C-alpha positions in Angstrom: -18.7 -2.5 5.4 -19.2 -0.5 2.5 -22.2 -1.5 0.1 -19.1 -1.9 -2.6 -18.8 -5.4 -3.3 -17.2 -7.7 -6.0 -20.3 -7.8 -7.8 -21.2 -4.2 -7.5 -18.4 -1.8 -8.0 -18.8 1.3 -8.8 -17.3 3.2 -11.4 -16.9 6.7 -10.3 -13.6 6.2 -8.8 -11.2 3.6 -7.1 -12.2 2.3 -4.3 -9.3 3.1 -1.8 -8.5 2.4 1.9 -5.8 4.6 3.6 -4.1 3.2 6.6 -2.2 5.7 8.7 0.5 3.9 10.2 2.9 5.0 13.2 5.6 5.6 10.3 3.8 5.9 7.3 0.8 5.9 5.2 -0.5 2.3 3.1 -3.2 3.0 0.5 -4.5 -0.5 -0.9 -7.6 -1.0 -3.5 -10.2 -3.1 -2.8 -8.7 -6.1 -4.2 -6.2 -5.7 -0.8 -3.7 -4.7 -3.3 -1.3 -1.9 -2.4 -1.4 1.1 -4.3 0.3 3.7 -2.5 2.5 4.2 -5.2 -0.6 5.7 -7.4 -1.5 7.8 -4.9 1.2 9.7 -3.3 -0.7 12.9 -3.2 -3.2 11.2 -0.7 -0.4 8.9 1.0 1.5 12.3 2.0 -1.7 14.6 3.0 -2.6 11.2 5.0 0.3 11.8 7.2 -1.4 14.5 8.7 -3.5 12.0 10.7 -3.1 10.6 13.7 -1.7 6.8 13.7 -4.1 4.5 13.4 -6.5 6.3 11.5 -8.4 4.5 8.7 -10.8 5.8 5.4 -12.6 3.7 3.3 -13.6 5.8 0.0 -13.3 6.6 -3.4 -10.3 8.0 -4.8 -10.4 10.3 -8.0 -8.4 12.6 -9.7 -9.5 16.2 -10.0 -8.6 17.7 -13.6 -9.2 21.1 -15.1 -12.0 21.8 -12.6 -13.8 18.5 -12.8 -13.5 14.9 -11.9 -11.4 12.8 -14.4 -12.7 9.5 -14.1 -10.6 7.9 -16.9 -7.4 9.6 -15.9 -6.5 6.5 -13.5 
């Protein structure tokens, strides 16, 4: 389990869980809300993963050769 909790949220990205199913990719926010429509580029890239794969991390936006924290 991640060190991040409801009381200890990091402000450098969006906590995201990517789940690759047999048919698709679903992305969840730390709250459990489905956020796939907001991160379609990650969903498309996730289709290259094997079904059953789950990734937990920070989703960030890279723009103009730097991280763009206020964009999402």
